[in-house]
C-alpha positions in Angstrom: -2.2 9.2 -38.4 -2.7 11.1 -35.1 -5.2 8.5 -33.9 -2.8 5.7 -34.7 0.1 7.4 -32.9 -2.1 7.9 -29.8 -3.2 4.2 -29.9 0.5 3.1 -30.2 1.6 5.3 -27.3 -1.2 3.9 -25.1 -0.4 0.4 -26.2 3.3 0.9 -25.5 2.6 2.2 -22.0 0.3 -0.6 -21.2 2.7 -3.1 -22.6 5.6 -1.7 -20.6 3.5 -1.9 -17.4 2.7 -5.5 -18.2 6.4 -6.4 -18.9 7.5 -4.6 -15.7 5.1 -6.7 -13.7 6.2 -9.9 -15.5 9.9 -9.1 -14.9 9.5 -8.2 -11.3 7.4 -11.3 -10.5 9.2 -13.7 -12.8 10.2 -16.0 -10.0 6.5 -16.5 -9.0 5.5 -17.8 -12.5 5.6 -21.6 -12.5 7.3 -23.7 -15.1 9.2 -21.0 -16.9 12.5 -21.8 -18.5 15.5 -21.1 -16.2 17.2 -19.0 -18.9 14.3 -16.4 -18.7 15.5 -13.5 -16.6 14.0 -10.1 -15.8 16.6 -8.5 -18.1 15.4 -10.6 -21.0 11.8 -9.6 -20.3 12.8 -6.0 -20.6 14.8 -6.8 -23.7 11.7 -8.4 -25.3 9.7 -5.2 -24.5 12.4 -3.1 -26.1 12.4 -5.2 -29.2 8.6 -5.0 -29.5 8.7 -1.3 -29.0 11.4 -0.8 -31.6 9.5 -2.9 -34.1 6.4 -0.9 -33.5 8.2 2.4 -33.8 9.9 1.3 -37.1 6.5 0.1 -38.5 4.9 3.4 -37.5 7.7 5.5 -39.0 7.5 3.4 -42.2 3.8 3.9 -42.5 4.1 7.6 -41.8 6.8 7.9 -44.5 4.5 6.4 -47.1 5.9 2.9 -47.0 2.6 1.3 -46.2 3.5 -2.3 -47.2 6.8 -2.2 -45.4 5.2 -0.7 -42.3 2.5 -3.4 -42.2 5.1 -6.1 -42.7 7.1 -4.8 -39.8 3.9 -4.7 -37.7 3.1 -8.3 -38.7 6.7 -9.3 -37.7 6.1 -7.7 -34.3 2.8 -9.6 -33.9 4.5 -12.9 -34.9 7.3 -12.2 -32.5 4.8 -11.7 -29.7 2.8 -14.8 -30.6 6.0 -16.9 -30.7 6.9 -15.7 -27.1 3.3 -16.5 -26.0 3.6 -20.0 -27.6 6.9 -20.5 -25.7 5.1 -19.8 -22.4 2.3 -22.1 -23.3 4.7 -25.0 -24.1 6.5 -24.8 -20.9 6.0 -28.1 -19.0 3.6 -28.3 -16.1 
């Protein structure tokens, strides 16, 4: 479990850096929807981080299936956002 926690912390830090970059340079990305703001980028990271933390805590508490389901939901959430970016015109 310690290795998983370490990996999750490293991923969370890398993901945060990625989202900070995206939020700060949002205006330079072409063809993104007008409703997408830096605040919403940070909100997305927060949602991903919370889902990851909940999944980890469930796994650590012995709720393996529920923890994996939450992890899968986080992955689907992320892939849905990536699909949104891919479907923007241009």
